[in-house]
C-alpha positions in Angstrom: 0.0 0.0 0.0 1.3 3.4 -1.0 -1.3 5.5 0.7 -4.7 5.1 2.5 -6.2 1.7 3.4 -7.4 -1.2 1.2 -9.4 -4.1 2.5 -8.3 -7.5 1.1 -10.2 -10.8 1.6 -7.8 -13.7 1.4 -9.8 -16.9 1.7 -12.1 -16.3 4.7 -9.9 -13.7 6.3 -10.1 -9.9 5.8 -7.0 -7.8 6.1 -7.0 -4.0 6.4 -3.8 -3.0 4.7 -2.6 0.6 5.3 0.3 2.5 3.9 3.5 0.4 4.1 1.7 -2.9 4.3 1.9 -5.7 1.8 -0.5 -8.6 1.4 0.5 -11.9 -0.3 -2.1 -14.2 -1.8 -0.9 -17.7 -2.5 -1.8 -19.3 -5.8 -5.2 -20.9 -5.8 -6.5 -18.8 -2.9 -9.8 -17.0 -3.5 -9.3 -13.3 -3.0 -10.7 -9.8 -3.7 -10.1 -6.3 -2.5 -12.0 -3.0 -2.1 -11.6 0.5 -0.9 -13.6 1.1 2.3 -13.3 4.9 1.8 -14.5 7.3 -0.8 -11.1 8.7 -2.0 -8.5 7.2 -4.2 -6.2 4.6 -2.8 -2.9 4.2 -4.7 -1.3 0.7 -4.4 1.2 -1.4 -6.2 0.0 -4.8 -7.5 2.5 -7.5 -8.6 1.0 -10.4 -10.6 1.9 -13.1 -13.0 1.5 -12.4 -16.8 -1.5 -14.8 -16.9 -3.2 -12.8 -14.1 -2.4 -9.6 -15.9 -4.0 -10.9 -19.0 -7.1 -11.9 -17.1 -7.4 -8.4 -15.5 -6.9 -6.8 -18.9 -9.6 -8.9 -20.5 -12.0 -8.2 -17.6 -11.5 -4.4 -18.0 -12.1 -4.7 -21.7 -15.4 -6.5 -21.4 -18.5 -4.7 -22.6 -20.8 -7.2 -20.8 -20.0 -8.5 -17.4 -22.8 -11.0 -16.9 -22.0 -14.1 -14.7 -21.7 -16.2 -17.9 -19.4 -13.8 -19.6 -17.2 -13.5 -16.5 -17.1 -17.2 -16.1 -15.9 -17.6 -19.7 -13.1 -15.1 -19.4 -11.9 -16.7 -16.1 -11.9 -20.1 -17.8 -10.0 -18.7 -20.7 -7.2 -17.8 -18.2 -7.3 -21.2 -16.4 -8.9 -19.4 -13.4 -12.1 -19.9 -11.4 -14.6 -17.1 -10.4 -16.0 -18.1 -7.0 -19.1 -16.6 -5.4 -19.1 -15.4 -2.0 
């Protein structure tokens, strides 16, 4: 984290990462993150090239229905989990 606070769910745990913190997510671990505040939160994200391709494809989607998201995750040998 460069500034502010970001919440990160890693498996069943939620971590509040503030400036100076780092969060490592092991391969195969379900995870997500969100900004609990209204302002911008600059952070540095390090990922594999496959994960970068997945994120790039998600951002390029015109439709993000559950079926469309599932298909793009499968394309990148990943699984979209609910919940």
